[in-house]
C-alpha positions as CSV (number, residue, x, y, z in Angstrom):
1,X,47.5,4.4,63.5
2,X,46.0,1.3,61.9
3,X,42.2,0.6,62.3
4,X,40.7,-2.0,64.6
5,X,41.4,-5.7,63.8
6,X,38.1,-6.7,65.3
7,X,35.4,-6.4,62.6
8,X,32.7,-6.2,65.3
9,X,34.0,-3.0,66.9
10,X,34.1,0.4,65.0
11,X,37.1,2.6,65.5
12,X,35.1,5.6,66.7
13,X,32.3,4.6,69.0
14,X,30.2,7.7,68.0
15,X,30.1,6.6,64.4
16,X,26.9,4.8,63.2
17,X,29.0,2.0,61.8
18,X,28.2,-0.2,64.7
19,X,24.5,0.7,64.7
20,X,23.2,-2.9,64.5
21,X,25.7,-4.5,66.8
22,X,27.7,-7.6,65.9
23,X,27.9,-11.3,66.7
24,X,30.7,-13.5,65.5
25,X,32.3,-16.9,66.1
26,X,36.0,-17.0,66.6
27,X,38.7,-19.1,68.4
28,X,40.9,-16.1,69.1
29,X,42.3,-16.5,72.6
30,X,41.0,-20.1,72.7
31,X,42.8,-21.9,69.7
32,X,40.8,-24.8,68.4
33,X,37.8,-23.9,70.7
34,X,35.4,-21.5,68.9
35,X,33.2,-19.3,70.9
36,X,30.6,-16.5,70.5
37,X,31.6,-12.8,70.8
38,X,28.8,-10.3,71.3
39,X,29.2,-6.5,70.8
40,X,26.4,-3.9,71.2
41,X,26.3,-1.4,68.3
42,X,26.3,2.3,68.7
43,X,24.9,5.1,66.5
44,X,21.4,6.3,65.8
45,X,20.2,9.9,65.7
46,X,22.5,11.1,68.5
47,X,25.4,8.8,67.7
48,X,25.8,7.1,71.1
49,X,22.7,5.0,71.5
50,X,23.4,1.3,72.2
51,X,21.8,-1.5,70.2
52,X,22.1,-5.1,71.3
53,X,22.3,-8.0,69.0
54,X,22.3,-11.6,70.2
55,X,21.5,-15.2,69.3
56,X,18.2,-17.0,69.9
57,X,16.5,-20.4,69.6
58,X,13.1,-22.0,70.2
59,X,13.5,-24.5,73.0
60,X,11.3,-27.3,71.7
61,X,13.1,-30.2,73.4
62,X,12.6,-29.3,77.1
63,X,11.2,-32.3,79.1
64,X,7.5,-32.3,79.8
65,X,7.8,-34.2,83.1
66,X,8.4,-32.6,86.5
67,X,12.1,-32.1,86.7
68,X,14.7,-29.4,87.6
69,X,15.9,-27.7,84.4
70,X,18.9,-25.3,84.3
71,X,20.8,-23.4,81.6
72,X,24.5,-22.9,81.9
73,X,26.9,-20.8,79.9
74,X,30.6,-20.0,80.2
75,X,31.4,-16.3,79.9
76,X,34.3,-13.9,80.2
77,X,34.8,-10.2,79.6
78,X,36.5,-8.9,76.4
79,X,36.6,-5.2,77.3
80,X,35.5,-2.9,80.1
81,X,31.7,-2.4,80.8
82,X,30.9,-5.9,79.5
83,X,27.8,-7.9,80.4
84,X,25.7,-10.9,79.2
85,X,22.0,-11.1,79.3
86,X,19.9,-14.2,79.1
87,X,16.2,-14.0,78.5
88,X,13.4,-16.6,78.1
89,X,9.7,-16.1,77.3
90,X,6.9,-18.4,76.5
91,X,3.9,-18.0,74.2
92,X,3.3,-16.3,70.8
93,X,5.9,-13.5,70.4
94,X,3.9,-11.9,67.6
95,X,0.9,-11.0,69.9
96,X,-1.5,-12.0,67.1
97,X,-4.2,-13.4,69.4
98,X,-7.9,-12.9,69.5
99,X,-9.6,-11.7,72.7
100,X,-10.9,-15.2,73.3
101,X,-7.5,-16.8,72.8
102,X,-5.9,-14.4,75.3
103,X,-8.1,-15.9,78.1
104,X,-6.1,-19.2,77.8
105,X,-2.6,-17.5,77.7
106,X,-0.1,-17.7,80.6
107,X,3.1,-16.0,79.7
108,X,6.4,-16.3,81.6
109,X,9.3,-14.0,81.0
110,X,12.7,-14.4,82.7
111,X,15.6,-12.0,82.3
112,X,19.1,-12.3,83.9
113,X,22.1,-9.9,83.8
114,X,25.6,-11.0,84.6
115,X,28.8,-8.8,84.7
116,X,31.8,-11.1,84.0
117,X,35.5,-10.6,84.6
118,X,38.3,-11.5,82.3
119,X,38.6,-14.9,84.0
120,X,36.1,-17.4,82.4
121,X,33.3,-18.4,84.7
122,X,30.3,-20.7,84.3
123,X,26.9,-19.2,85.3
124,X,23.8,-21.3,85.9
125,X,20.1,-20.2,85.8
126,X,17.0,-22.2,86.7
127,X,14.5,-22.4,83.8
128,X,12.2,-25.2,85.2
129,X,9.0,-23.3,84.3
130,X,9.8,-23.0,80.6
131,X,8.4,-26.2,79.0
132,X,6.1,-24.5,76.6
133,X,6.8,-25.6,73.0
134,X,7.1,-22.0,71.9
135,X,9.6,-21.0,74.6
136,X,12.2,-18.6,73.2
137,X,15.8,-18.3,74.5
138,X,17.9,-15.2,73.8
139,X,21.6,-14.7,74.7
140,X,22.8,-11.1,74.2
141,X,25.4,-8.7,75.6
142,X,28.2,-6.3,74.9
143,X,32.0,-7.0,74.7
144,X,31.6,-10.5,76.1
145,X,32.6,-14.0,75.1
146,X,30.1,-16.9,75.5
147,X,30.8,-20.6,75.2
148,X,29.5,-24.0,76.2
149,X,25.7,-23.2,76.4
150,X,24.0,-26.2,77.7
151,X,20.6,-27.2,79.2
152,X,20.6,-29.9,81.9
153,X,17.5,-31.7,83.4
154,X,17.7,-33.5,86.7
155,X,14.9,-35.5,88.4
156,X,13.5,-34.2,91.7
157,X,14.0,-36.2,94.9
158,X,11.0,-38.5,95.5
159,X,11.3,-38.5,99.3
160,X,8.3,-37.3,101.2
161,X,8.2,-33.8,102.5
162,X,9.0,-33.3,106.2
163,X,8.0,-29.7,106.7
164,X,6.5,-26.7,105.0
165,X,7.0,-23.0,105.8
166,X,4.8,-20.2,104.7
167,X,7.0,-17.2,103.7
168,X,4.4,-14.6,102.7
169,X,2.8,-12.6,105.4
170,X,-0.9,-11.7,105.1
171,X,-1.3,-13.3,101.7
172,X,-5.0,-13.6,102.2
173,X,-5.5,-9.9,103.0
174,X,-7.2,-10.7,106.3
175,X,-5.1,-7.8,107.9
176,X,-5.8,-5.3,105.1
177,X,-2.6,-4.3,103.3
178,X,-0.3,-4.8,106.4
179,X,3.1,-6.3,105.3
180,X,2.4,-5.1,101.7
181,X,4.1,-2.0,100.4
182,X,2.2,0.1,98.0
183,X,4.0,1.9,95.1
184,X,3.7,5.7,95.6
185,X,3.2,6.2,91.9
186,X,1.2,3.1,90.9
187,X,-1.3,3.4,93.8
188,X,-3.4,1.9,95.2
189,X,-4.6,-1.6,96.0
190,X,-8.0,-1.9,97.6
191,X,-9.2,-4.5,100.2
192,X,-12.7,-5.7,99.7
193,X,-15.2,-8.5,100.6
194,X,-17.6,-7.8,97.8
195,X,-18.8,-11.1,96.3
196,X,-16.8,-13.0,98.9
197,X,-18.4,-12.2,102.3
198,X,-16.0,-12.6,105.3
199,X,-13.2,-13.4,102.8
200,X,-11.2,-10.2,102.1
201,X,-9.2,-10.0,98.9
202,X,-7.0,-7.5,97.0
203,X,-8.6,-5.5,94.2
204,X,-6.5,-3.9,91.5
205,X,-8.4,-1.0,89.9
206,X,-6.9,1.5,87.5
207,X,-5.8,4.0,86.5
208,X,-2.9,3.5,86.8
209,X,-2.3,-0.2,87.4
210,X,-1.8,-0.5,91.2
211,X,1.3,-2.2,92.5
212,X,1.8,-3.8,95.9
213,X,5.0,-5.7,96.9
214,X,6.5,-7.7,99.7
215,X,10.2,-8.6,100.4
216,X,10.8,-12.3,101.1
217,X,13.8,-14.3,102.0
218,X,13.9,-17.8,100.3
219,X,15.9,-20.2,102.6
220,X,18.9,-21.8,101.0
221,X,18.2,-25.3,102.5
222,X,14.7,-25.6,101.0
223,X,14.1,-28.7,98.7
224,X,11.4,-26.9,96.8
225,X,9.9,-23.4,96.9
226,X,6.5,-22.8,95.3
227,X,4.3,-19.8,94.6
228,X,0.6,-19.9,94.4
229,X,-2.2,-17.3,94.1
230,X,-5.8,-17.0,92.9
231,X,-7.0,-14.4,90.4
232,X,-10.2,-13.4,88.7
233,X,-11.7,-10.4,86.8
234,X,-13.8,-7.8,88.5
235,X,-15.7,-7.0,85.3
236,X,-15.3,-7.8,81.6
237,X,-14.6,-5.3,78.8
238,X,-17.7,-3.2,78.1
239,X,-18.9,-3.7,81.7
240,X,-16.2,-1.5,83.3
241,X,-16.0,2.3,82.8
242,X,-12.5,2.2,81.2
243,X,-13.4,-0.7,78.9
244,X,-10.2,-2.4,80.2
245,X,-9.3,-6.0,79.5
246,X,-8.7,-7.4,83.0
247,X,-5.2,-8.7,83.6
248,X,-2.8,-9.6,86.4
249,X,1.0,-10.0,86.6
250,X,3.5,-11.1,89.2
251,X,7.1,-9.7,89.1
252,X,9.8,-11.4,91.1
253,X,13.1,-9.5,91.4
254,X,16.3,-10.6,93.0
255,X,18.8,-8.2,94.5
256,X,20.3,-5.1,93.0
257,X,19.9,-2.8,90.0
258,X,20.7,-3.7,86.4
259,X,22.1,-0.2,85.9
260,X,25.0,-0.1,88.4
261,X,27.0,-2.8,86.8
262,X,28.0,-4.4,90.1
263,X,25.2,-6.8,90.9
264,X,23.8,-9.6,88.9
265,X,20.0,-9.2,88.7
266,X,17.4,-11.8,87.9
267,X,13.8,-10.8,87.1
268,X,10.9,-13.2,86.5
269,X,7.5,-12.0,85.2
270,X,4.3,-14.1,85.2
271,X,1.7,-12.4,83.1
272,X,-2.0,-13.4,82.7
273,X,-3.0,-11.0,79.8
274,X,-6.8,-11.7,80.2
275,X,-8.9,-12.9,83.1
276,X,-12.5,-14.1,83.3
277,X,-14.8,-13.4,86.2
278,X,-15.2,-16.1,88.9
279,X,-14.5,-18.9,89.4
280,X,-10.9,-17.9,90.1
281,X,-7.9,-19.4,88.3
282,X,-5.0,-20.6,90.3
283,X,-1.5,-19.5,89.2
284,X,1.3,-21.6,90.6
285,X,5.1,-21.6,89.8
286,X,8.3,-23.2,91.0
287,X,10.7,-20.6,92.6
288,X,13.3,-23.1,93.8
289,X,15.9,-21.5,91.5
290,X,15.8,-18.4,93.6
291,X,16.5,-20.2,97.0
292,X,19.0,-18.6,99.3
293,X,18.2,-15.1,97.9
294,X,16.1,-12.1,99.0
295,X,13.4,-11.4,96.4
296,X,10.7,-8.7,96.0
297,X,7.4,-10.1,94.9
298,X,5.2,-7.4,93.2
299,X,1.5,-7.9,92.3
300,X,0.0,-5.6,89.6
301,X,-3.0,-5.6,87.2
302,X,-6.2,-3.9,86.1
303,X,-9.8,-4.7,87.0
304,X,-8.6,-7.8,88.7
305,X,-8.7,-9.6,92.1
306,X,-5.8,-11.4,93.8
307,X,-6.3,-13.6,96.8
308,X,-4.6,-16.4,98.8
309,X,-1.0,-15.5,97.9
310,X,1.4,-18.1,99.3
311,X,5.1,-18.9,98.9
312,X,5.8,-22.3,100.5
313,X,9.3,-23.5,101.3
314,X,9.5,-27.3,101.6
315,X,12.2,-29.6,103.0
316,X,12.7,-33.4,102.5
317,X,15.1,-36.0,103.6
318,X,17.3,-35.9,100.5
319,X,18.2,-33.4,97.8
320,X,20.3,-35.8,95.7
321,X,19.7,-35.6,91.9
322,X,21.1,-37.4,88.9
323,X,21.8,-35.7,85.6
324,X,19.7,-37.2,82.7
325,X,20.0,-34.6,79.9
326,X,22.8,-32.3,78.8
327,X,22.4,-30.8,75.4
328,X,24.5,-28.0,73.7
329,X,22.3,-25.3,72.2
330,X,23.1,-24.1,68.6
331,X,21.9,-20.7,67.7
332,X,20.9,-18.5,64.8
333,X,21.6,-14.7,64.8
334,X,18.5,-12.7,65.9
335,X,18.3,-9.0,66.8
336,X,17.5,-8.6,70.5
337,X,15.7,-5.4,69.9
338,X,13.0,-7.2,68.0
339,X,12.2,-9.5,70.9
340,X,12.1,-6.5,73.2
341,X,9.4,-4.9,71.1
342,X,7.1,-7.9,70.9
343,X,7.4,-8.6,74.6
344,X,5.6,-5.3,75.2
345,X,2.4,-7.0,74.2
346,X,2.4,-9.2,77.3
347,X,3.2,-6.4,79.8
348,X,0.0,-4.3,79.3
349,X,-3.1,-5.8,77.6
350,X,-5.9,-3.3,77.5
351,X,-8.6,-1.9,75.3
352,X,-9.1,1.9,74.6
353,X,-10.2,3.5,77.9
354,X,-13.3,5.7,78.2
355,X,-13.6,8.2,81.1
356,X,-15.4,7.0,84.2
């Protein structure tokens, strides 16, 4: 039997020949219309580990004004068990920041999985929050074809709002932790009024980093959906027993598991890797891209306070928009595994602990 004609796929999947994965441009199946084909490599110590490789680019051209920004890509399956993953993150990917510089950092990280069929389909994802000049975009996957990657900006409707609906229950902690679910492993959040008499708030005290969550339905007919919360540090490094750098993060997950291969999951992380003591900072983000979906909003952090959590759904007279920008995105090859490593910096920022 002759060997495989596709240079991106080894003949024996247990051989380390595909260790680094493969990205190629071809017009096979689409004569005269070249497209990307992405294959995850296999190999490593046990022969069957999977290693992604993808293409990436710094998005330095995103509009700075308040507009809706979306990314679209046309995808189709090349073999069984195919998927495509898009990821964006803002900030310095190297993590080479001083402690003082970290106080000014606000890092967003968005990841989306999609499981295509053999029939080409266009998927669209909202990336309105990614306007940072150091925003990185990655497209990766396995046994998948990708084409027509574009970014489109549309102005928001200027009509006045007619209504606002609060979707979060007990966001100000006045009813303790009612309506919030505590993670049985990463437990527990504490309600306190210390330093804010008659104004209860949520304290996140390690170890381990506590997690509380609430499921929310985002209405499909909303013109705009916005998230807002206040956060500040309980203590600073050297003042707390563990010598922890206070940080807080918000995780927003939509539907399903990335492991079952049947649902298309989107996850959005908002990470504040360092907090000062009061006055509080206000974190606000646009969640309109998730409207019509059920999401789980999770709060986590260390030596930090969270208060006044709100998710507002707004409606206006008109939702009409006009396309003003449509730009194809050229890419350079870049190993996805490298980005995965450097992102770990933003997930947990702490100093060496000392026993209480």
